[in-house]
C-alpha positions as CSV (number, residue, x, y, z in Angstrom):
1,M,0.0,0.1,0.0
2,F,2.6,2.5,1.0
3,H,4.8,1.8,-1.9
4,G,1.9,2.8,-4.2
5,L,1.3,6.0,-2.1
6,L,4.9,7.0,-2.9
7,M,4.5,6.5,-6.6
8,D,3.9,10.4,-7.1
9,G,0.5,9.9,-5.1
10,L,-1.1,7.8,-7.9
11,Y,-3.2,5.6,-5.6
12,M,-4.3,8.7,-3.6
13,L,-5.5,10.1,-6.8
14,E,-7.6,7.0,-7.4
15,I,-9.1,7.3,-3.9
16,D,-9.8,11.0,-4.6
17,R,-11.6,9.9,-7.8
18,L,-13.8,7.4,-5.8
19,L,-14.7,9.7,-3.0
20,R,-17.8,11.8,-3.1
21,P,-17.5,15.6,-2.7
22,G,-17.1,16.0,1.2
23,G,-16.2,12.3,1.6
24,Y,-13.6,10.9,4.1
25,W,-10.7,8.7,3.9
26,V,-9.6,6.9,6.9
27,M,-6.2,5.6,7.2
28,S,-5.6,3.1,10.1
29,S,-2.0,1.6,10.1
30,P,1.6,2.8,10.2
31,P,3.0,5.3,9.1
32,I,0.2,7.3,10.7
33,S,1.9,8.9,13.9
34,W,5.0,7.0,12.9
35,K,6.8,8.1,16.0
36,S,4.4,6.0,18.1
37,P,5.9,2.8,19.1
38,Y,5.7,0.5,16.1
39,K,7.7,-2.6,15.1
40,G,7.4,-3.9,11.6
41,P,9.6,-5.7,9.0
42,N,12.2,-3.5,7.4
43,K,10.7,-0.4,8.9
44,T,12.7,2.4,10.6
45,I,11.7,5.8,12.0
46,E,13.3,7.3,9.0
47,N,11.3,5.1,6.6
48,L,8.0,6.0,8.3
49,D,9.0,9.6,8.5
50,G,9.5,9.8,4.6
51,E,6.2,7.9,4.0
52,Q,4.2,10.1,6.2
53,L,5.5,13.3,4.7
54,A,4.9,11.9,1.2
55,M,1.1,11.3,2.2
56,E,0.9,14.7,3.9
57,D,2.2,16.5,0.7
58,T,-0.1,14.5,-1.6
59,A,-3.1,15.2,0.6
60,N,-2.4,18.9,0.5
61,K,-2.1,18.9,-3.3
62,L,-5.5,17.2,-3.4
63,C,-6.9,19.9,-1.1
64,W,-7.8,17.4,1.4
65,E,-8.5,18.5,5.0
66,K,-7.1,16.4,7.9
67,V,-9.8,16.3,10.4
68,S,-8.4,13.7,12.9
69,D,-4.9,12.5,13.7
70,K,-4.7,10.2,16.8
71,G,-2.5,7.2,17.5
72,T,-2.4,4.9,14.4
73,L,-5.6,6.6,13.0
74,S,-5.8,9.5,10.7
75,V,-8.8,10.9,8.7
76,W,-8.9,13.3,5.7
77,R,-11.9,14.9,4.1
78,K,-12.2,15.5,0.5
79,P,-13.3,19.1,-0.4
80,I,-16.9,19.8,-1.7
81,N,-15.6,21.8,-4.4
82,H,-12.2,22.9,-6.0
83,L,-12.9,26.6,-5.8
84,H,-11.3,27.4,-2.5
85,C,-8.0,25.8,-3.4
86,A,-7.7,26.8,-7.2
87,Q,-5.4,29.6,-6.3
88,E,-3.1,27.4,-4.3
89,A,-2.9,24.6,-6.9
90,E,-0.1,26.1,-8.9
91,F,1.8,27.0,-5.8
92,L,1.4,23.4,-4.4
93,R,2.1,21.9,-7.8
94,S,-1.1,19.9,-7.7
95,P,-2.0,17.5,-10.4
96,P,-4.0,19.0,-13.2
97,L,-7.6,18.5,-13.6
98,C,-8.6,15.7,-15.9
99,T,-9.6,16.7,-19.4
100,E,-11.1,13.5,-20.8
101,D,-14.6,13.8,-22.5
102,D,-16.4,11.4,-20.1
103,P,-15.2,11.6,-16.5
104,D,-17.5,8.8,-15.6
105,T,-15.6,6.3,-17.8
106,A,-14.2,3.7,-15.6
107,W,-14.3,0.3,-17.3
108,Y,-10.9,-0.9,-18.2
109,V,-9.4,2.7,-17.8
110,N,-6.0,3.3,-16.5
111,I,-5.4,5.4,-13.4
112,S,-4.5,8.8,-14.4
113,M,-2.3,11.4,-12.9
114,C,-4.9,14.0,-12.8
115,R,-7.8,15.2,-10.3
116,T,-11.3,14.2,-11.4
117,H,-13.6,17.0,-12.0
118,L,-16.4,17.2,-9.3
119,P,-20.0,16.9,-10.9
120,R,-21.5,20.1,-11.8
121,V,-24.5,19.4,-9.6
122,E,-22.3,19.1,-6.6
123,L,-20.0,22.1,-7.1
124,D,-21.6,23.8,-4.0
125,G,-22.1,20.6,-2.0
126,G,-25.5,19.8,-3.5
127,P,-28.4,19.5,-4.2
128,L,-28.6,16.0,-3.0
129,E,-31.3,15.1,-0.5
130,K,-30.5,13.3,2.7
131,W,-31.2,9.5,2.9
132,P,-33.7,8.0,2.4
133,Q,-35.5,11.0,0.7
134,R,-32.9,11.1,-2.0
135,L,-34.1,7.6,-3.1
136,A,-37.4,9.0,-4.2
137,T,-36.1,12.4,-5.4
138,V,-35.4,13.0,-9.1
139,P,-31.7,12.7,-9.4
140,P,-29.8,15.9,-10.5
141,R,-28.5,14.2,-13.7
142,I,-32.1,13.6,-14.7
143,A,-33.4,17.0,-13.6
144,N,-30.5,18.7,-15.6
145,G,-31.3,16.7,-18.7
146,E,-27.8,15.0,-18.8
147,I,-29.3,11.5,-19.7
148,K,-30.4,11.4,-23.4
149,G,-34.1,10.7,-23.8
150,M,-34.9,10.6,-20.3
151,S,-37.3,13.1,-19.0
152,I,-38.4,13.6,-15.5
153,Q,-41.8,12.2,-16.3
154,A,-40.3,9.1,-17.9
155,Y,-38.0,8.5,-14.8
156,K,-41.0,8.8,-12.4
157,H,-42.9,6.3,-14.6
158,D,-39.9,3.9,-14.5
159,C,-39.9,4.1,-10.6
160,S,-43.7,3.3,-10.7
161,V,-43.3,0.4,-13.1
162,W,-40.6,-1.2,-10.8
163,R,-42.7,-0.8,-7.6
164,R,-45.4,-2.8,-9.4
165,R,-43.0,-5.4,-10.6
166,V,-41.4,-6.0,-7.2
167,E,-44.9,-6.4,-5.7
168,L,-45.4,-9.2,-8.3
169,Y,-42.0,-10.7,-7.5
170,G,-43.1,-11.0,-3.8
171,T,-46.0,-13.3,-4.7
172,Y,-43.6,-15.7,-6.5
173,L,-40.8,-15.7,-3.8
174,K,-42.3,-15.8,-0.4
175,D,-38.8,-15.9,1.1
176,L,-38.5,-12.2,0.3
177,S,-40.8,-11.3,3.1
178,H,-39.6,-14.0,5.5
179,R,-36.0,-12.5,5.6
180,S,-34.3,-15.4,3.9
181,Y,-32.5,-13.2,1.5
182,R,-29.9,-10.8,2.5
183,N,-27.5,-10.1,-0.6
184,V,-29.3,-9.3,-3.9
185,M,-27.8,-8.3,-7.3
186,D,-29.5,-6.5,-10.1
187,M,-27.5,-7.5,-13.3
188,N,-29.0,-4.7,-15.4
189,A,-29.9,-2.0,-12.9
190,G,-30.8,1.0,-15.2
191,F,-31.7,3.8,-12.9
192,G,-31.7,1.6,-9.8
193,S,-35.5,1.6,-9.6
194,F,-35.5,-2.2,-8.8
195,A,-33.3,-1.5,-5.8
196,A,-35.4,1.3,-4.6
197,A,-38.5,-0.8,-4.8
198,M,-36.8,-3.5,-2.8
199,L,-36.3,-1.1,0.2
200,K,-39.2,-2.5,2.1
201,Y,-37.4,-5.8,2.3
202,P,-34.3,-6.3,4.7
203,V,-31.9,-6.8,1.8
204,W,-28.9,-5.1,0.3
205,V,-28.7,-4.7,-3.6
206,M,-25.7,-4.5,-5.7
207,N,-26.7,-2.6,-8.9
208,V,-24.7,-3.5,-12.0
209,V,-24.6,-1.4,-15.2
210,P,-23.5,-3.4,-18.2
211,A,-20.3,-1.8,-19.6
212,N,-20.2,-0.6,-23.3
213,I,-23.6,-1.9,-24.1
214,T,-25.9,1.2,-24.2
215,D,-25.3,4.9,-24.8
216,N,-26.7,6.0,-21.4
217,N,-24.3,5.5,-18.5
218,T,-26.6,5.4,-15.5
219,L,-24.2,4.6,-12.7
220,G,-24.1,8.1,-11.7
221,I,-27.7,8.3,-11.2
222,I,-27.6,5.2,-9.0
223,Y,-25.1,6.8,-6.9
224,E,-27.2,10.0,-6.7
225,R,-30.1,8.0,-5.4
226,G,-28.0,6.9,-2.5
227,L,-27.5,3.3,-3.8
228,I,-24.3,1.3,-4.6
229,G,-23.2,-0.1,-8.0
230,T,-20.6,-1.0,-10.4
231,Y,-19.8,-1.8,-14.0
232,M,-19.7,-5.3,-15.6
233,D,-19.4,-7.1,-19.0
234,W,-21.4,-10.2,-18.5
235,C,-19.4,-12.1,-21.1
236,E,-16.6,-12.1,-18.3
237,A,-16.5,-13.3,-14.8
238,F,-17.7,-11.2,-12.0
239,S,-15.0,-10.4,-9.5
240,T,-16.6,-11.7,-6.3
241,Y,-16.3,-14.6,-4.1
242,P,-18.4,-17.7,-5.1
243,R,-21.9,-18.0,-3.4
244,T,-22.1,-14.3,-2.7
245,Y,-25.7,-13.5,-3.5
246,D,-29.0,-15.0,-2.3
247,L,-31.1,-13.5,-5.1
248,I,-30.1,-12.5,-8.7
249,H,-32.4,-10.2,-10.7
250,A,-31.7,-10.2,-14.6
251,N,-33.8,-7.8,-16.5
252,G,-33.1,-7.9,-20.3
253,V,-29.7,-9.2,-19.7
254,F,-29.8,-12.1,-22.1
255,S,-31.3,-10.0,-25.0
256,L,-28.3,-7.5,-24.4
257,Y,-25.8,-10.2,-24.8
258,I,-27.5,-12.6,-27.2
259,N,-25.0,-11.9,-29.9
260,K,-22.0,-11.5,-27.7
261,C,-21.6,-14.7,-25.7
262,G,-23.6,-17.8,-24.9
263,T,-26.7,-18.0,-22.8
264,L,-25.3,-21.0,-20.8
265,D,-22.0,-19.1,-20.2
266,I,-23.8,-16.3,-18.3
267,L,-26.0,-18.8,-16.5
268,V,-22.9,-20.8,-15.3
269,E,-21.4,-17.5,-13.8
270,M,-24.8,-16.8,-12.1
271,D,-24.8,-20.2,-10.8
272,R,-21.2,-19.7,-9.4
273,I,-22.1,-16.5,-7.4
274,L,-25.5,-17.7,-6.3
275,R,-25.7,-19.2,-2.8
276,P,-27.0,-22.7,-2.4
277,G,-30.7,-22.5,-2.3
278,G,-30.6,-19.0,-3.9
279,A,-33.3,-17.7,-6.3
280,T,-33.1,-15.8,-9.7
281,I,-35.6,-13.7,-11.5
282,I,-35.0,-13.5,-15.3
283,R,-37.2,-11.0,-17.1
284,D,-37.0,-10.9,-20.9
285,A,-38.7,-11.3,-24.2
286,A,-40.8,-14.4,-24.3
287,D,-38.6,-16.3,-26.9
288,V,-35.5,-15.4,-25.0
289,V,-36.8,-16.6,-21.7
290,L,-37.8,-20.0,-23.3
291,K,-34.2,-20.4,-24.6
292,V,-32.8,-19.4,-21.0
293,K,-35.3,-22.0,-19.6
294,E,-33.7,-24.8,-21.6
295,A,-30.2,-23.8,-20.4
296,A,-31.4,-23.5,-16.9
297,D,-32.6,-27.1,-17.1
298,R,-29.3,-28.3,-18.1
299,L,-28.0,-26.8,-14.8
300,Q,-30.8,-28.6,-12.9
301,W,-32.2,-25.3,-11.8
302,R,-35.7,-25.6,-10.3
303,S,-37.5,-23.0,-12.6
304,R,-40.8,-22.2,-14.1
305,V,-41.9,-19.6,-16.8
306,V,-44.6,-17.3,-15.8
307,N,-46.4,-14.3,-17.3
308,T,-45.8,-10.6,-16.3
309,D,-48.4,-8.1,-15.7
310,D,-47.0,-5.7,-18.1
311,E,-48.9,-4.6,-21.2
312,G,-47.4,-3.6,-24.5
313,P,-46.5,-4.7,-28.0
314,D,-43.5,-6.8,-27.0
315,P,-44.7,-9.1,-24.2
316,Q,-42.1,-10.3,-21.7
317,K,-42.1,-13.5,-19.5
318,L,-40.4,-14.3,-16.3
319,L,-38.2,-17.3,-15.5
320,I,-38.5,-17.8,-11.8
321,V,-35.8,-20.0,-10.3
322,D,-36.1,-21.0,-6.7
323,N,-33.4,-23.5,-5.8
324,S,-34.7,-23.7,-2.2
325,L,-37.5,-25.9,-3.6
326,Q,-35.0,-28.5,-5.0
327,L,-35.4,-31.9,-3.3
328,P,-32.4,-33.7,-1.8
329,G,-30.6,-35.8,-4.4
330,S,-32.5,-34.2,-7.3
């Protein structure tokens, strides 16, 4: 870790990119307060002294404020904007602000020696509502028209649709209300409306935005709603421990990747990260769902195809997988 911190502050720049405006970075290990009694392999007071000074220098160049320094624990805070330190940046020889066209790009992107611009909506520390109000409030990126083809009215309709759909899911998966599920993944999260509708259940939802598939990058909206999320290419393996999730939700995922990788390949990866007895809800076009059902049978998943309550010219179907119903030895 510390070797990286001394590489011209490259790792601390990445931490700065990840932090929200006003966010905190907590450092809990040497070289914090390096003069405190500490014994470590190949560490001397002189080594720790240099590492500490290097961190302090990088933090100053990033305009971080140290808010606590006690024992082996130190806390820095990222500024809510770059206005107050703009005049000092040249004097401190701070890294330049990044100039790429899309600062949200993060899938297979190298760490850059530059400071990431803060979102326009947060230059003055807002406007973002407190949790949980922000979950139901129109995100600034929608309100400001930053997402192509998405109006405030369409966004509210999306939220309403997913509240109705989650109600339907509850009729098929009784364990949702019985507190049997804890970790949930939404493989194609959109604006995070599925996760928002799941708030009434005692679950945690990982919202995944498929990388390089659609023109609209919605991960920023997911975070503005107070949710958590990440990017993923579902033709690849998801970087997580096997048996991580109790419930996986896949809305339109197989249609997105139908010409990119095999249906069975995606199902095998879902099977790897699904806990024993876990459940899956696959929502897609009727012909796609039937194809997925055939592959699911090869994995000996206990599944059934059911109708949705949606109306429209392109009817969808659901594939409900509930492996908790599987009989011993089946």
